[in-house]
TIFIMI-339928 format. One record per residue (C-alpha): residue in one letter; x, y, z. Coordinates in steps of 0.05 Angstrom, whole numbers, padded with zeros to 5 digits, always signed. Example, Ala and Ser with C-alpha at 12.3 -4.5 7.8 and 13.67 -1.06 7.14 Angstrom:
# TIFIMI-339928
a+00246-00090+00156
s+00273-00021+00143
***
This chain:
# TIFIMI-339928
m+02803+01430+02054
k+02743+01435+02100
l+02692+01489+02081
n+02631+01518+02114
a+02576+01519+02062
l+02501+01527+02057
r+02456+01495+02004
a+02398+01541+01984
d+02340+01525+01938
p+02302+01591+01930
a+02264+01571+01867
g+02291+01506+01839
n+02357+01541+01822
i+02402+01508+01874
t+02459+01550+01900
l+02515+01527+01945
f+02541+01586+01986
v+02613+01580+02009
l+02614+01617+02076
d+02690+01618+02086
p+02733+01671+02054
i+02761+01647+01987
e+02807+01689+01943
r+02772+01712+01879
e+02822+01678+01833
r+02808+01610+01866
r+02732+01614+01864
a+02717+01587+01794
a+02761+01525+01803
l+02734+01513+01873
a+02662+01520+01848
a+02675+01470+01792
e+02706+01421+01841
l+02649+01427+01890
m+02597+01415+01835
r+02637+01355+01811
r+02647+01324+01880
l+02576+01335+01906
p+02530+01309+01851
d+02477+01286+01901
m+02467+01359+01923
k+02445+01377+01851
i+02481+01444+01854
d+02467+01491+01796
q+02515+01546+01817
v+02562+01568+01872
g+02562+01635+01908
f+02612+01662+01958
a+02596+01702+02021
c+02643+01761+02027
p+02654+01816+02078
a+02598+01868+02073
d+02612+01932+02035
a+02600+01999+02070
d+02526+02015+02075
t+02504+01944+02058
d+02479+01887+02101
g+02522+01835+02065
r+02559+01818+02001
m+02554+01757+01956
e+02593+01741+01893
m+02574+01687+01844
m+02628+01639+01818
g+02633+01675+01751
g+02620+01745+01776
e+02550+01744+01746
f+02485+01768+01777
c+02432+01718+01799
g+02365+01741+01828
n+02349+01674+01861
a+02417+01671+01895
t+02409+01744+01917
r+02343+01727+01951
a+02371+01666+01985
f+02433+01703+02008
a+02391+01759+02037
c+02353+01708+02079
y+02419+01679+02103
a+02446+01749+02119
a+02383+01767+02158
k+02387+01703+02199
v+02461+01714+02214
r+02449+01786+02234
g+02392+01763+02280
r+02359+01830+02284
g+02291+01811+02257
e+02302+01854+02196
t+02252+01853+02140
r+02289+01899+02092
l+02362+01891+02074
v+02409+01919+02022
v+02459+01870+01995
s+02518+01880+01948
v+02518+01827+01893
s+02566+01811+01837
g+02541+01833+01769
a+02500+01891+01798
r+02529+01961+01799
e+02486+01984+01857
p+02467+01948+01921
v+02403+01908+01914
p+02344+01921+01962
v+02312+01857+01987
a+02249+01848+02029
v+02256+01787+02074
d+02203+01746+02109
l+02241+01696+02152
r+02177+01666+02182
q+02158+01642+02112
n+02230+01636+02089
r+02217+01683+02030
a+02252+01743+02000
y+02236+01792+01944
a+02294+01826+01909
q+02290+01890+01868
m+02321+01865+01803
p+02365+01911+01763
l+02326+01935+01702
p+02343+01908+01633
y+02382+01957+01591
a+02372+01926+01523
l+02328+01877+01483
e+02361+01845+01423
w+02345+01788+01378
i+02391+01730+01361
s+02383+01676+01309
v+02388+01603+01329
n+02372+01550+01277
k+02336+01603+01235
q+02292+01621+01295
k+02292+01691+01324
i+02301+01690+01399
p+02294+01751+01445
l+02356+01766+01486
v+02345+01809+01548
r+02409+01843+01571
m+02415+01862+01645
e+02472+01883+01690
g+02516+01822+01701
i+02473+01772+01662
d+02436+01762+01597
h+02373+01720+01588
a+02355+01686+01522
l+02280+01670+01522
l+02264+01604+01488
l+02190+01595+01480
d+02160+01527+01467
a+02228+01493+01471
a+02251+01440+01519
p+02317+01457+01554
s+02377+01415+01534
p+02453+01421+01535
e+02452+01423+01459
a+02402+01481+01457
a+02443+01518+01509
e+02507+01510+01468
r+02472+01537+01405
v+02444+01597+01442
l+02511+01612+01475
a+02545+01609+01407
a+02494+01657+01379
m+02502+01705+01437
***
């Protein structure tokens, strides 16, 4: 299968956007396959460009239906370039967010600033007898590990605690 795709690196969180329509039920498997087959691209996640919703300038869905602020910003830059209208403000519909997300775009500097959905809860989880703050947002949760190096083992322990 030949796909049109775009690699975006908005902040070191590399997203591969699939630009062709892909049925929702096929996305997770396709994303896993792309990440497996393209190791040199160092892809962290896969997003899918979708037809725009009414009253939005574009729609993007992440492979797991989650929300990602970095992918939202990168997608808004892509949408602005495709639309070719010199827009500096867009509203994009994004998986994991109940409401469309306003994004300010500066295509000259290839930057975008998204209005993140506000957190709705702060909880604490225990990992290896350490209390870790867990920020809950629409479509995604963030565990904040301070003074800890990231590792697959640490990620597994945090996910198990969540």
